[in-house]
N, C-alpha and C positions, 0 to 999 in steps of 0.2 A: 504494500500500500504506500501511497505517497504521503508525504508529511502533512499535507492539507487534510487528508482523510483521517489521520490519527488525531489531529487537533480538533476536527469537527466531532469525532466520536467522543473525545474527552469532554468537550463542551456539552454535548447531548447528555452524557451520563451525569454531569454536574447538575444540569437543569432538571433531569428526572429525579435525582436525589433530593434537590431542594423542593420539588413539588410533592414528593412522597413524605419526607421527614421534616421539612422546614416549617410546617404549620403547627405552631405551639399554642396559638390562642384558641379559646373555646369557640364553639359554634356560635353564630349570631343569636342573640337573645331576642325574644319578641318584645317590641316596644309598644306600650299602650299610650293613648292620648291622655293628657292630664288637663283638667279644667284650669282656666286662667286664675291667677291669684286674686284679681280684682273683678268681681262680678258686677260692680257698680258701673264700669265703663261700657259694659255691653248693653245696657238698657237704652231704648230709643230716646228717652228724655235727656239722659246724660250726653248722648251724642249730639243732640240738637243744641244743648246749652253750650257745648264746647266748640261747635262749628262756627266759622265766620260766615257772614252773609255774602252771597255771591250775586252780583248784579248782572243781568243779561240785557245787553243793549238792544234797542229796537232795530228792525230791518230798515235799510235805506235803499233807495232806488239805485240801479246800476249807473244811470246817467249822472246821478249826483256823485257817485264815487269815482267814475272814470273820466267823464268829460261833460261838456255842455250839450244841450239839445238843439243848438243853433244850426245843425247840419254840417258843422265843420268836421272834415274827415281827418282823423289822426291815425297814423299807422302804429300798431302796437310795438313792432320792433324796427321802426324806420331809422334811417341814418340821416344825419344832418351834415351838410357840407357848407363851408363858408366861401368856397370858390364860386365865382359867378357862372351861370350856365353858359355852355359853349354856343357860339352863334351858329345858325343853320346856314349851310351852303346855298340852299335854294330859297327863293322868296317865299313868304308865308302862304300866298294863294296859288303857287305854281303846282301844276300836276306833274308828277314824276312818271315818265313812261316805264312800263315794265321791262325787265331785262329780256332779251331774246332767249327763247328756250333752246336748249341743245337738242339736236335730233335724237329721237328715241333710239336706244340701243336695242336691237332685236335679240330675243333669246336665241341661244344656239339652235340652228335648225337641224343639227346632226344628232344621230343616235349611234352610240358606240356598239359595234358588233364583235370585234376581236382584234387581235394583233399577231404579228409574226416577226420574229427577229432572226436575222441571218447575218453573220460576220459583223456584228455590232450595229447594223442598220436595221431600223424598225419600219415595218409597214403596218398601218392602222386601217382597219376596215370600218367605214362609217356609212350610214344610210341617211338619206334626206328624202322623205316621202317614199316613192317606189324606186328611187335611184340609189345604187350602191357605189360608193367611192373607195378607192384604194389610195391613201395619201402617204407621202414620205416627207422627210424633213425639208423645210424651205420651199415647199410646194404651194402654189397659189390656186385657190379654189374659186372659180367663177369670178375672179377679179375683186371679190369682196372679203375673202378670208385668206390668210397666209399661215401655214403651219410653221410656227417659230421654233419649236423644239419638241421632240418626242423622247421623253425621259420617264420611263415607268416609275411611279404609278400615275403620272399626269402627262397630258399632251397640251402644249400651249399654242393657242391660236391668236392671231391679231386681226381684229375687225378693221380693215384698211380705211374706210371712209372717216372713222373717228380715231384711228390709231389706238384702239382699246384692246387690252390684252384679256383674253378669256381662257379658261382651262377646262379640260374634260378629263374625268377620272378614267384611266384605262387599266387599272389593276397593276399588280406587281410584275416584275420581270420574269417570274417563274412560268 
């Protein structure tokens, strides 16, 4: 046995010996309740005579406690700034034209079918409607998408009109 095992066995035997033979005090005795020495303090009349009177204030309206009812709006946790407000770049009555919206990005029209890897080059099989496409790295699809990278588990496509990068999950390289 290792030295640790011997030390642990000795500590265990010491604890077991203390548990078995170390209890020299008698078993706990039953303790009964004893009446108070002064029965005079327990009577209701004695309690009422010794107690101080407590006053309860009348209820007050919330508007009286928080603020006025003049319609003035106060923020509960508002902040105050001593700096003057910043001037507006546009005149007060001028209408600001809305920003031109970006063209909507279409969702990927392709559905992943499978992939094939040979000599480190990957071919990915995609469908769009009834059409099946076989795509390779850096290939342009219909002038609107370019295959940027095929690195399993993802294939990266670039939507050419907006230069937006989109990815398709193609699974692991196995």
